[in-house]
Steps between C-alpha positions, in 0.01 A plus 500: 500500500124436482179653626507278807861561605670787684875561525651687795859594576695683768824695518679196649449316169232254608249444217172319572231373263146472637196329353156650553212257555146561377414581859760776496750325728876527441729198502876528454611264222867580447776722631869564440783742565590751229815682610805541277843552652716794395807693615436856619725807458697400811578161340274324750275218382134528596154394396290738294159624617195437282336829390247414226307201365270441203341193343514527120130507395369172364800302628641350819820703464594710803743789441678650804713813538759556772667792677837461325348493150458129426188382315414130522218268388354174626238260367249474784366165613134575569376140502722341765355452846769515767527476876595854596804488726720808533797275580480351151512832314724444198690747287396432142714586202323730254487391137583857395736749664615844379704781653372759256462772765770623738268624778166410661225373269202729567228350280413208274201560271338294225376635169168431333704267282557212737841430353654820636581651837709795619731549797611834643775591744650772716797490259283707257445214255196319363520169313224344292519119490340259254370160612463228241535134422712328242539144384795323656764372255483128428876450539726571795524370853158634605639754744328837530671820608379691804313732262261226392237285665368182341123509476216286377610175342869592521519602132463871577710727720411835650738788444511858628708752308554876529305676225574866573683705766454862600720732706348809660648783707364401843415189704185325375234449767246315283421422137192384308407415143257735325260330260622239256757713315787403730528854640597538866422757766780529756462659841813687606545718808219753465431458127379265227697406189349357179715239322423373151537125488513248218 
């Protein structure tokens, strides 16, 4: 989120934000549980395991990927100072939630353009997402869907939308943006694939 903050996460879904003092000491400033529920192939409900995290550069937006294909985002609170107590760990609702992939999310990577990031999955798909803000309408009841997060003075909302999707012929292990053209390099089992982006 900033040069003096670090975000850590574990497979059990616990996300922690740490501040770094000038003396180089770490202090935990916030924490929450990021674990969506889903029904597996045996029709049994269970919690998903967290597989990937990324903070969108220049923002306090944390994007997480999970083992059943969900991608979610939270606005991190990096200023709050809390008494760390594992008994008070709360499950926070993400402001953005997508089931774009059907299997484990294997990577989340940002582009040189801060407004874009890509997710890849073992289901052989890659999705490029666009992050942006838009002015909230003046009329209406003021409610915001789970795809938006009110920011700043409340007159703008953050939105994340799919920009482009790719299907390849094998599970995707990793993906990265190449330069500023929007092109992607995907790592499949034993080979690399070049994808022309927008």
